[in-house]
MARGU-475483 format. One line per field, with one value per residue (C-alpha): x, y, z; residue number from 1; residue in three letters. Coordinates in steps of 0.25 Angstrom, whole numbers, plus 2048, in hexadecimal, padded with zeros to 3 digits. Each point is the difference from the previous one (the first is absolute). Layout:
N
east [X  ...]
north [Y  ...]
up [Z  ...]
pos [NUM  ...]
code [ALA  ...]
! end
This chain:
356
east [BF0  7F8  7F1  7F8  7F1  7FC  805  803  809  807  803  805  809  806  801  808  809  80F  804  7FB  7F4  7FE  7F1  7F7  7F1  7FC  80E  7FD  809  809  80F  806  809  808  7F8  7F6  7F4  7F3  7F3  7F3  7F9  7F7  7FB  7F5  7F1  7F8  7FC  7F6  7FA  7F5  7FD  7F7  80B  80A  809  808  809  808  80C  80D  801  7F3  801  7FE  7F6  7F7  800  7FD  7F5  7F9  800  7FC  7F3  7FC  804  80D  80F  80D  803  80F  801  80B  80B  802  80F  801  803  80A  807  7FF  7F9  7F4  7F7  7F4  7FF  7FB  7FA  80B  80B  7F9  800  80E  805  7F6  7FC  7F9  7FC  7FC  7F4  809  7FF  7F1  7FE  80E  809  7FD  803  7F6  7F5  806  7F8  805  80B  803  80F  80A  80C  80E  7FD  7F4  7F6  7F3  7FE  7F3  7FC  7F7  802  80D  80B  80E  805  80D  7F8  7F6  7FF  802  7F5  801  7F7  808  80D  7FD  7FC  80C  809  803  7FF  80B  7F9  7F6  7F8  7F2  7F5  7F3  7FD  7F4  7FC  7F6  7FB  7F9  7F4  805  7FF  7F5  809  80D  806  80E  804  80C  80A  80B  80E  803  80E  801  800  7F4  7F9  802  7FA  7F4  7FE  801  7F5  7F7  803  7FE  7F3  7F2  7FD  806  80B  803  80D  80A  80C  80A  808  80C  803  7F2  7FE  7F3  7F9  7F4  7F6  7F5  7F2  7F7  7F2  7F1  7FF  7F9  80A  80C  7FB  7FE  80D  808  7FA  804  80E  802  7FE  80B  80A  7FD  80C  809  7FB  7F6  7F8  7FB  7F6  802  7F5  7FF  807  80C  801  800  80B  809  7FE  803  80D  804  7FC  809  80B  7FF  809  80C  800  80D  80E  806  7FE  7F3  7FF  7F4  803  7F7  802  7F8  7F9  807  80E  7FC  805  80E  800  7FD  80A  80B  7FD  803  7F6  7FD  7F1  7F8  7F2  7FA  7F4  7F9  801  80F  801  805  80A  803  80E  806  80F  80C  803  809  7FE  802  7F4  801  80E  7F9  7F5  808  7F9  7F1  7F4  7FA  806  803  7FE  805  7F5  807  80F  80E  805  803  7FB  809  7FD  7F6  805  804  7F5  7F5  807  800  7F2  7FC  809  7F9  7F2  804  806  7F3  7F8  80A  80B  806  801  7F7  7FA  80E]
north [199  808  801  807  7FF  80C  80E  7FB  7F5  809  80A  7F5  7FB  80E  802  7F3  802  801  800  807  7FC  7FE  804  7FC  800  7F7  7FF  807  80C  7FB  7FF  7F7  808  7FC  7FB  7F6  800  805  800  807  7F6  7FA  80E  800  804  80C  806  80B  803  80B  802  80C  807  7FC  7FA  7F3  7FB  7F3  7F9  801  7F2  801  7FC  80B  7F6  7FF  80F  802  7F6  805  80E  7FC  7F9  80E  807  807  7FF  805  80D  7FF  7F3  7F9  7F9  7F1  7FE  7F1  800  80B  7FB  7F1  7FD  7F7  802  808  80F  806  80D  802  7FE  80B  80A  7FC  804  80B  7F9  809  7FD  808  806  808  80C  801  7F9  802  7F6  7F4  809  80A  7F6  7FA  806  7F7  7F6  7F6  7FC  7FA  808  7FB  800  7F7  80B  800  80E  804  80C  809  7F7  7FD  808  7FF  80D  800  7FF  80B  80A  7F6  7FD  7F1  7FC  808  7FB  7F1  800  7FE  7FD  7F2  7FA  808  807  7F5  7F4  803  7F8  808  80A  809  806  809  7F9  806  7FB  7F7  806  7F9  801  805  805  803  80A  7FC  808  7FA  804  80B  804  800  80F  801  7F4  808  80C  7F8  7FA  80D  805  7F5  801  80F  7FE  800  7F2  7F8  7F8  7F5  7FB  805  7F8  7FE  7F4  805  7F2  7FF  80F  800  80A  7FC  809  7F9  805  7F9  801  7FE  7FB  80D  809  7F8  801  80F  803  7F7  807  80E  7FB  7FB  80E  805  7F5  802  80A  7F5  7F6  7F6  7FC  7F1  7FC  7F2  7F8  7FD  7F2  805  80C  7F7  7F8  80C  806  7F3  7FF  80E  7FE  7F4  805  7F4  807  7FF  7F1  7FA  800  80D  809  807  80E  80A  80E  80B  80D  80C  7FC  80B  7F9  7F2  801  804  7F5  7F6  806  7FF  7F2  7F9  7F6  7F3  803  80B  803  80E  7FF  80B  809  7FF  802  7F1  7FB  7F1  7FC  7F3  800  7F6  7F9  807  80E  80C  807  80C  804  800  808  80A  80B  802  804  7F2  7F3  7F2  7F3  7F2  7F6  7F4  7FE  7FF  80E  804  80F  80A  804  80B  80E  803  809  7F6  7F5  807  803  7F2  7FA  809  7FC  7F1  801  806  7F4  7F5  803  7F2  7FF  7F4  804  803]
up [E17  80B  7FC  80A  7FF  809  803  80E  7FB  7F7  80B  809  7F5  7FE  80F  802  7F3  803  7F1  7F3  7F9  7F1  7FF  7F4  7FD  7F4  7FB  7F2  803  80A  7FE  80B  809  80D  80C  804  7F6  806  7F7  802  7F7  80B  805  7F6  7FF  7FE  80D  7FC  7F3  7FF  7F2  803  807  7F5  80B  801  80B  7FE  807  7F9  7FA  7F9  7F1  7F6  7F9  80C  801  7F2  800  80C  7FB  7F2  806  804  7F4  806  7FF  806  7F9  7FE  7F7  807  7F7  800  801  7FD  7F1  801  80D  7FC  80E  804  80B  802  800  80D  805  80A  7F5  7F8  80B  804  7F2  7FE  7F3  7F6  7F2  7F4  807  809  7F7  804  80D  807  805  80A  80C  7FB  802  80D  80C  80B  805  80B  801  80A  801  804  80F  7FE  803  7F8  7FA  7F9  7F9  809  80C  808  7FA  807  806  7F7  7F3  803  7F5  7F5  7F6  802  7F5  7F5  807  800  7F2  7F7  80C  7FB  80E  806  80B  804  7FC  7FB  806  7FB  7F6  7FD  7F3  7F9  7F4  7F3  7F7  7F5  7F2  7F7  7F4  7FA  7F3  7FB  7F5  7F9  7F8  7F8  7FB  80A  804  810  801  7F7  808  80D  7FA  7FC  80D  807  7F7  804  80F  800  7F9  807  7FC  80C  7FA  80A  7F9  7F6  7FB  7F5  7FB  7F7  7FA  7FA  7FF  806  809  808  808  808  804  80A  805  7FB  7F2  7FB  807  7FB  7F2  801  807  7F6  7F4  806  804  7F2  7FB  80A  7FC  7F1  7FD  805  7F5  7FD  80C  802  80B  806  806  80F  7FE  7F9  809  80C  7FA  7FD  80E  807  7F8  803  80F  801  7F8  7F6  7F6  80A  800  7FB  804  806  80C  802  805  803  7FF  806  7F9  7FA  7F4  7F8  803  7FC  7F2  805  80A  7F5  7F7  80B  805  7F3  804  7FA  803  805  804  804  80A  808  7F4  800  80F  802  7F6  800  7FB  7FD  7FE  7FF  80D  80A  7F9  808  7FC  80A  7F9  7F2  805  808  808  7FE  808  804  805  7FA  807  7FC  800  7FA  7FD  805  801  80E  802  807  80E  803  801  80F  803  7FB  807  80D  7FF  7FC  80B  80A  7FC  800  80E  806  7FA  801  80A  800  7F1  7FE  7F2  7F9]
pos [1  2  3  4  5  6  7  8  9  10  11  12  13  14  15  16  17  18  19  20  21  22  23  24  25  26  27  28  29  30  31  32  33  34  35  36  37  38  39  40  41  42  43  44  45  46  47  48  49  50  51  52  53  54  55  56  57  58  59  60  61  62  63  64  65  66  67  68  69  70  71  72  73  74  75  76  77  78  79  80  81  82  83  84  85  86  87  88  89  90  91  92  93  94  95  96  97  98  99  100  101  102  103  104  105  106  107  108  109  110  111  112  113  114  115  116  117  118  119  120  121  122  123  124  125  126  127  128  129  130  131  132  133  134  135  136  137  138  139  140  141  142  143  144  145  146  147  148  149  150  151  152  153  154  155  156  157  158  159  160  161  162  163  164  165  166  167  168  169  170  171  172  173  174  175  176  177  178  179  180  181  182  183  184  185  186  187  188  189  190  191  192  193  194  195  196  197  198  199  200  201  202  203  204  205  206  207  208  209  210  211  212  213  214  215  216  217  218  219  220  221  222  223  224  225  226  227  228  229  230  231  232  233  234  235  236  237  238  239  240  241  242  243  244  245  246  247  248  249  250  251  252  253  254  255  256  257  258  259  260  261  262  263  264  265  266  267  268  269  270  271  272  273  274  275  276  277  278  279  280  281  282  283  284  285  286  287  288  289  290  291  292  293  294  295  296  297  298  299  300  301  302  303  304  305  306  307  308  309  310  311  312  313  314  315  316  317  318  319  320  321  322  323  324  325  326  327  328  329  330  331  332  333  334  335  336  337  338  339  340  341  342  343  344  345  346  347  348  349  350  351  352  353  354  355  356]
code [MET  LEU  ARG  PRO  LYS  THR  GLU  ASP  GLN  LEU  ALA  GLU  ILE  ILE  ARG  GLY  ALA  ASN  ARG  PRO  LEU  SER  VAL  ARG  GLY  GLY  GLY  THR  ARG  HIS  GLN  PRO  GLY  PRO  GLY  GLU  PRO  LEU  THR  THR  GLU  ARG  LEU  THR  GLY  ILE  THR  LEU  TYR  GLU  PRO  GLY  ALA  LEU  THR  LEU  VAL  ALA  ARG  ALA  GLY  THR  PRO  MET  THR  GLU  ILE  ASP  GLU  THR  LEU  ALA  ARG  GLU  GLY  GLN  ARG  LEU  PRO  PHE  GLU  PRO  MET  ASP  HIS  ARG  ALA  LEU  LEU  GLY  THR  THR  GLY  THR  PRO  THR  ILE  GLY  GLY  ALA  VAL  ALA  MET  ASN  VAL  SER  GLY  PRO  ARG  ARG  VAL  GLN  ALA  GLY  ALA  CYS  ARG  ASP  SER  LEU  ILE  GLY  VAL  ARG  PHE  VAL  ASP  GLY  ALA  GLY  THR  VAL  VAL  LYS  ASN  GLY  GLY  ARG  VAL  MET  LYS  ASN  VAL  THR  GLY  TYR  ASP  LEU  VAL  LYS  LEU  LEU  ALA  GLY  SER  ARG  GLY  ARG  LEU  GLY  ILE  LEU  SER  GLU  VAL  SER  PHE  LYS  VAL  LEU  PRO  ALA  ALA  ALA  THR  GLN  ALA  THR  LEU  ARG  LEU  THR  GLY  LEU  SER  ILE  PRO  ARG  ALA  VAL  GLU  ALA  MET  ALA  ALA  GLY  LEU  SER  SER  PRO  PHE  GLU  VAL  THR  ALA  ALA  ALA  HIS  ASP  PRO  GLN  VAL  ARG  GLU  THR  TRP  LEU  ARG  ILE  GLU  GLY  MET  GLU  GLY  SER  VAL  ASP  TYR  ARG  ALA  GLY  ARG  LEU  ALA  GLN  VAL  LEU  ALA  PRO  PHE  GLY  GLU  VAL  GLU  ARG  LEU  ASP  ALA  ALA  GLU  SER  ASP  ARG  ILE  TRP  ARG  ALA  VAL  ARG  ASP  ALA  ARG  ALA  MET  GLU  GLY  GLU  GLY  ASP  VAL  TRP  ARG  VAL  SER  VAL  ARG  PRO  SER  ARG  ALA  PRO  LYS  ILE  VAL  GLU  ARG  ALA  LEU  ALA  ASP  ALA  ALA  VAL  LEU  ASP  TRP  GLY  GLY  GLY  LEU  VAL  TRP  LEU  ARG  VAL  PRO  MET  GLY  THR  ASP  LEU  ARG  SER  ARG  LEU  GLY  ASP  PHE  ASP  GLY  HIS  ALA  THR  ARG  LEU  ARG  GLY  THR  PHE  ASP  PRO  PRO  PRO  GLU  ARG  PRO  ALA  VAL  ALA  ALA  LEU  THR  ALA  GLY  ILE  ARG  TYR  ARG  PHE  ASP  PRO  ARG  GLY  LEU  PHE  ALA]
! end
C-alpha cells in the first residue's frame, strides 16, 4: 500500500508509476479495482480556516469528523450534508473530505444549499503526469478552459488524485423541525413536497418513504423563525392530510437515516436515480423495487432490487440517469458519443491510464 504523507511525495509516486493505481481515501466508499493500492489517508490536516470569511481549506485525507468538529466550535457547518456510506456498502474506515469531493456526495440539504461541488471553491490535485495542479494557480496548457473545481468534483479519482480542497461554509442552524404527513401515495407525496419546496418558508429537505408511507419536510434556523415557518408550512400542507410536527431530536434521526440511505440496507442491488421529481412515481412503478425512498423532493430516487437485476431495462428511456451504487449487475457501456467525450477528457489528465 502506497501512503504518501505530503503532496510532493504523492506527485513523486505518480511520476514513477509504471502500472495502474487503485486510489482510495478513507476506504468507506472504495471498491477495490486493479492496480497498486494508494491511499491519501495520511494527507491530513486543516491548513486554513477563517470563520469570519466562511472559508475552510483541508488536505484530502482529513477525516470528516475533524472537519465537522472544527466547524461546530465556531457555529458553522458544511452546507451539503455529505452521506456516510459505511452502513450501505458494508465498509469500515473513516470518511474523508477528499472522498466526499471525489464522489460529489450531497445529502438532503441539496435542494436548498446545492451539491458538494457548489460549495467547493478550490482544489489541488496531482494529475497522471505527476504534475501538481491548483485552482487559480498553475494550470496545464492542455486543460486550460476547464472549470477544474467542478470537473474534479464527482470524478471519482479518474482525472487525478486530490491533495487539498477549499470550501465556503455556512452558519449552523440553531434548531430544526420536521413536518410529517402519513398515508400518501407516491404521486401525492411528490405534490406535497413540491408545494413545500415552492413555498417561501425555506424548506431544507423533503423526502418520502413509500414503505412506511411517510412524507417529511424539514425547516432549520433560529428557534423563533423555525416555529413561525413550521406553522405557516403546516397550513400549506394541510390539503394533503394531517400534519404532525416532530421535535429536533426526531427530526435529526430521520434525516440522518435519509442521508445515509438506511432504508436501502439489506440484500440486493442498490441504485440511485436522478430524475425530474414529476417523473419519480413512474420510476418507482417501473422499477418493481423491494425498497424505495424519494429524496430531494423526488429528484433523487433510491431503489433496492434483487441482485443482478438489469434496472435500466426495467426503467426504459427517461430524462435522467441511473447509477448502481452496490450490487452485482454489470451495466452496459456508455453511449459512443459520451464514451468519446469521457475518454478525451481522461486522456488530457491521465495519458498513461494510471487511474483506470
